[in-house]
KOLPA-581092 format. One record per residue: residue in three letters; x, y, z of N, C-alpha, C in turn. Coordinates in steps of 0.001 Angstrom, whole numbers, padded with zeros to 6 digits, always signed. Each point is the difference from the previous one (the first is absolute). Layout:
BEGIN
alaXYZXYZXYZ...
//
This chain:
BEGIN
met+066898+117965+076803+001101-000745-000648+000820-000501+001199arg+000363+000957+000976+000960-000343+001092-000590-001161+000848gly-001397+000066+000237-000559-001018+000742+000042-001382-000604phe-000228-000037-001341+000138-001267-000763+001404-000517+000074phe+000957+000965-000152+001384-000452+000000+000317-000551+001368leu-000346+000625+001098+000205-000506+001306-000686-001277+000291trp-001248-000167-000491-000674-001321+000227+000718-001019-000740gly+000375+000158-001274+000778-000958-000812+001304-000361+000751leu+000714+001046+000413+001248-000253+000764-000262-000776+001261gly-001017+000350+000772-000278-000749+001182-000421-001468-000285ala-000835-000177-001034-000419-001352-000334+001211-000780-000462ala+000851+000532-000774+001177-000752-000652+000985-000384+001169val+000237+000935+000876+000895-000321+001084-000580-000918+001058gly-001261+000270+000280-000709-000957+000921+000087-001471-000498leu-000268-000153-001224+000105-001369-000616+001378-000464-000044ala+000945+000794-000209+001459-000470+000021+000431-000282+001366val-000476+000690+001056+000350-000208+001339-000604-001300+000498ala-001262-000240-000195-000670-001043+000596-000180-001319-000834gly+000109+000102-001219-000303-001101-000905-001440+000096-000518ala-000135-000063-001286-001240+000400-000681-001252-000830+000548ala+000247-001210+000353-001094-000875+000354-000553+000315+001341gln+000729+000638+000922-000436+000228+001333-000195+001433+000430ala+000273+000958-000896+000062+001389+000314-001397+000615+000007ala-000408+000744+001025-001150+000865-000050+000385+001214-000765glu-001074+000690-000465+000344+001199-000781+000589+001134+001066pro+001202+000569-000378+000545+000975+000898-000985+001258+000054gln-000022+000482+001192-000697+001263+000329+000904+001115+000113leu-000281+001126-000635+000894+001229+000052-000219+000599+001421leu+001064+000190+000745-000066+000728+001284+000285+001445-000183gly+000677+000419-000977+000319+001377-000194+001110+000184-001084thr+000065+001204-000568+001084+000336-000938+000680+001124+000669tyr+001314+000008-000161+000978+000964+000708+001001+000358-001031asp-000191+001094-000723+001017+000430-001015+000247-001115-000907asp+001178-000594-000020+000430-001013-000970-000191-001456+000536trp-000654-000140+001208-000194-001284+000562-001441-000251+000295ala-000382-001256+000048-001329-000397+000313+000080-001096+001082ala-001098-000065+000914-000042-000985+000966-001224-000876-000313tyr+000136-001329+000124-001067-000988-000213-000009-000981+001111ser-001212-000744+000067-000083-001138+000876-000939-001043-000633tyr+000204-001205+000428-000930-001046-000440+000129-001171+001111gln-000955-000776-000015+000080-001172+000890+000444-001238-000707ala+001188-000470+000389+000463-001296-000429-000626-001160+000875pro+000084-001227-000375-000595-001085+000759+000418+000018+001441asp+001299+000303+000288+000578-000082+001410+000277+001367+000622thr-000109+001086-000694+000351+001346+000650-000482+001159-000839lys-000224+001037+000609-000219+001254-000730+001311+000405-000591val+000014+000481-001176+001243+000542-000704-000260+001489-000306cys+001058+000805+000371-000096+001396-000369+001399+000383-000639tyr-000134+000771-001105+001258+000318-000672-000058+001441-000530ala+001210+000642+000014+000237+001269-000619+000743-000226-001340val-000459+000542-001049+000532-000323-001390+000196+001245-000798ser+000952-000045-000871+000238+001036-000970+000658-000648-001333ser-000203+000730-000997+000625-000349-001292+001084+000995-000365pro+000961-000339-000830+001148+000884-000264-000500+001314-000712lys+000704+001012+000227-000232+001269-000675+000785-000048-001406ser+001142-000720-000007+000677-000261-001287+000907-001154+000103ser+000407-000631-001112+000726-001182-000010+001049+000152-001105glu+001167-000711+000164+001060-000028-000900+000331-001406-000239ser+000490-000330-001272+000451-001408-000180+001052+000036-001037ser+000904-001079+000088+001159-000042-000855-000351-000289-001441arg-001225-000528-000225-000475-000214-001374-001558-000048+000129lys-000640+000046-001176-001435+000025-000022-000489-001376+000680val-000970+000187+000884-000489-001223+000774-001476+000150+000246lys-000722-001095-000175-001393-000148+000215-000186-000430+001426arg-000765+000710+000848-000129-000342+001337-001471+000053+000487asp-000336-000929+000869-001302+000106+000647+000020+001233+000979pro-001176+000395+000543-000022+001079+000948+001050-000101+001064val+000533+001114+000466+001034+000002+001033-000556+000795+001223phe+000323-000593+001191-000390+000615+001300+000971-000101+001033phe-000122+000857+000983+000743-000093+001230-000976+000024+001158leu+000188-000985+000959-000954-000156+001050+000633-000079+001345val-000812+000330+000946+000334-000308+001440-001354-000576+000620thr+000156-001223+000465-001236-000744+000346+000033-000362+001454asn-001220-000041+000610-000193-000557+001308-001018-001124-000014met+000343-001078+000732-000898-001146+000093+000059-000422+001479pro-000837+000569+000858+000130-000197+001467-000311-001484+000386gly-000792-000735-000745-000167-001385+000252+001203-000833-000156arg+000870+000467-000894+001280-000750-000197+001208+000641+000647lys-000282+001058+000891+000922+000772+000751+001057+000688-000999ile-000561+000502-001029+000883+000724-000991-000489+001487+000009arg+001002+000844+000219-000312+001437+000021+001217+000674-000750gly-000315+000737-000978+000969+000818-000726+000803-000835-001014glu-000617-001070-000560+000691-000738-000940+000227+000794-001414val+001269+000196-000236+000408+000816-001232+000133-001010-001134ser-000625+000424-001174+000122-000852-001137-000168+000844-001324ser+000470-000512-001083-000134+000616-001315-000451-001083-000949ile-000897+000413-000809-000432-000897-001215+000454+000624-001144ile+001008-000570-000742+000755+000749-001008-000575-000130-001384gly-000809-000985-000297-000642-000062-001354+000743-000924-000919tyr+000924-000776+000542+000672-001061-000849+000693-000885+000966pro+000343-001277-000482+000720-000756+000930+001434+000422+000112phe+000494+000159+001301+001385+000400+000268+000963-001122-000362lys+001175+000402-000301+001213-000970-000245-000010-000893+001248asp+000127-001377-000187+000077-000879+001186+001182+000480+000968ser-000285-000092+001268+000923+000238+001097+000577+001393-000097ser-000723+001000-000601+000528+001316-000140-000533+000901+001183leu+000631+001101+000307-000420+000875+000983-000432+001297-000630val-000851+000691+000745-000553+001276-000472+000661+001121+000801ser+000278+001044-000604+000446+001156+000673-001124+000945+000276leu-000259+000335+001254-000988+000980+000396+000641+001119+000656lys-000339+001177-000530+000608+001300+000539-001064+000918+000444val+000087+000534+001161-000817+000993+000554+000853+001253+000169asp-000223+001025-000755+000903+001106-000071+001403-000591-000144asp+000913+000266+000990+001343-000474-000119+000291-001291+000793gln-001056-000657+000617+000167-001284+000789-000228-001196-000993glu+000951-000907+000086-000217-001146-000978-000276-001292+000857phe-000787-000855-000605-000368-001277+000583-000020-000997-001109glu+000121-001406+000362-000164-000999-000863-001185-000980+000284leu-000724-000338-001081-001172-000918+000184+000367-001230-000756phe-000543-001166+000493+000094-001287-000673-001101-000110-001023thr+000131-000829-001014-001076-000112-001044-000520-001471-000036asn-001200-000065-000527-000669-001287-000297-001034+000285-001013gly+000117-000618-001126-001009+000315-001095+000051+001474-000363asp-001122+000694+000063-000108+001442-000387+000007+000876+001328gly+000241-000556+001124+000013+000711+001233+001298+000143+000674ala+000153+001050+000856+001187+000151+000776-000399+000458+001451trp+000686-000487+001026-000206+000248+001417+001197+000201+000799ala-000199+000650+001147+001048+000061+000964+000120-001350+000628asp+001326-000308+000363+000228-001322+000654-000216-000061+001561thr-000108+001068+000582-000258+000085+001457-001005+001015+000458thr-000612-000196+001069-001024+001021+000494+000780+001303+000431ala+001191-000170+000451+000846+001169+000433+000299+000910-001236lys+000356-000643-001161+000149+000676-001174-001274+000682-000515glu-001058-000717+000161-001308+000634-000426-000284+001257+000908arg+000213-000050+001213-000136+001085+000878+000883+001280-000449gln+001282-000378-000429+000851+001047-000383-000449+000619-001313ile-000445-000855-000893-000553+000468-001297-001223+000976+000228val-000950-000559+000712-001244+000885+000257+000319+001275+000695gly+000921-000060+000913+000433+001220+000765+000678+000943-001017ala+000833-000419-000839+000663+000805-000956-001054+000587-001003met-000944-000865-000380-001090+000469-000881-000857+001111+000586lys-000273-000154+001339-000797+001088+000618+000701+001347-000034lys+001300+000029+000178+000833+001159-000014+000363+000508-001381gly-000024-000991-000980+000501+000250-001313-000906+000712-000955his+000519+000391-001184-000686+000625-001053-000176-000845-001286lys+000968-000847-000235-000001-000844-001155+000560-001347+000246leu-000574-000929-000755+000347-001487+000118+000346-000436-001463ser+001109-000851-000126+000238-000638-001260+000223-001449+000243val-000472-000869-000924+000159-001448+000122+000635-000372-001353ser+001252-000650+000012+000695-000428-001141+000249-001543+000046gly-000282-000622-001084+000148-001455-000079+000375-000447-001421thr+000277-001332-000063+000329-000614-001332-000972-001036-000406ser-000526+000005-001165-000966-001054-000367+000730-001312-000349gly-000694-001052-000103+000496-001271-000423+000786+000063-001412arg-000388+000979-000790+000595+000149-001258+001200+001046-000007gly+000316+000477+001289+001122+000829+000081-000286+001494-000197thr-001275+000348-000067-000356+001488-000133+000033+000658+001339gln+000745+001069+000087+000076+000774+001283-001114+001093-000049thr-000790+000064+001097-001024+001019+000127+000150+000705+001274thr-000393+001254+000054-000120+000831+001237-001306+000754+000018asp-000806-000213+000998-001308+000748+000156+000186+000979+001039his-000554+001241-000257+000120+001075+000951-001381+000335+000520tyr-000081+000033+001315-001288+000276+000734+000103+001246+000735ser-001121+000671+000166-000137+001113+000932-000369-000501+001368leu+000431+000643+001039-000452-000432+001346-001037+000938+000560ala-000531+000950-000893-001011+000882+000588-001215-000813+000343gly-000496+000088+001204-001065-000701+000476+000266-001277+000634phe+001255-000508-000056+000362-001285+000531-000350-000043+001494ser+000461+000910+000819-000274-000085+001444-001448-000103+000343ala-000851+000865-000697-001406+000022+000321-000609-001388-000402ala+000427-000603-001189-000536-001354-000370+000408-001076+001025val+001295+000068+000425+000408-001006+001022-000816+000228+001326glu-000189+001207+000489-000808+000245+001182-001360-000627-000077lys-000520+000159-001294-001395-000468-000192-000018-001578+000106ile+000943-000684-000665-000038-001427+000143+000409-000493+001370asp+000816+000690+000685+000361-000335+001443-001185+000139+000856ser-000870+000887-000235-001255+000150+000829-001100-000984-000463ala-000007-000296-001267-001057-000932-000512+000355-001494+000285cys+001298-000343+000137+000455-001381+000259+000853-000005+001245lys-000558+000027+001076+000750-000013+001288+000223-001498+000433
//
């Protein structure tokens, strides 16, 4: 069951990251507690990502959401390393910000559609560094309909998953 879940998770995220028409099927590099590492070949670069889904979620009202993920992605052919992103499962409110919290450290992410990203590589490095030292991660945002959600992630296995994608996508 876990293998099927991870394959489905990897396939869904790989397609979301690369675009369905051009994505090769993601290959599992390993599972590390609550995180998994995957890679696939995009037309212009190898892509490696560490991914997890929330352990729990809260919302201000009942909401139907697509699958929710948090990712750290490397794309050496595009000179991208440690790109932090969240796929939230619904379209965010236009021009809204997402609150990302690692233990007691807070960061803001910008939104576009159902995704959220850090706005600078320096912020991505800070977030990844905090996640490597941290124990829990939460992502809070507002949907286009005004629903507030908070997703809670475990960081168990995060450092090992990132080490794996760093070695696989140099």
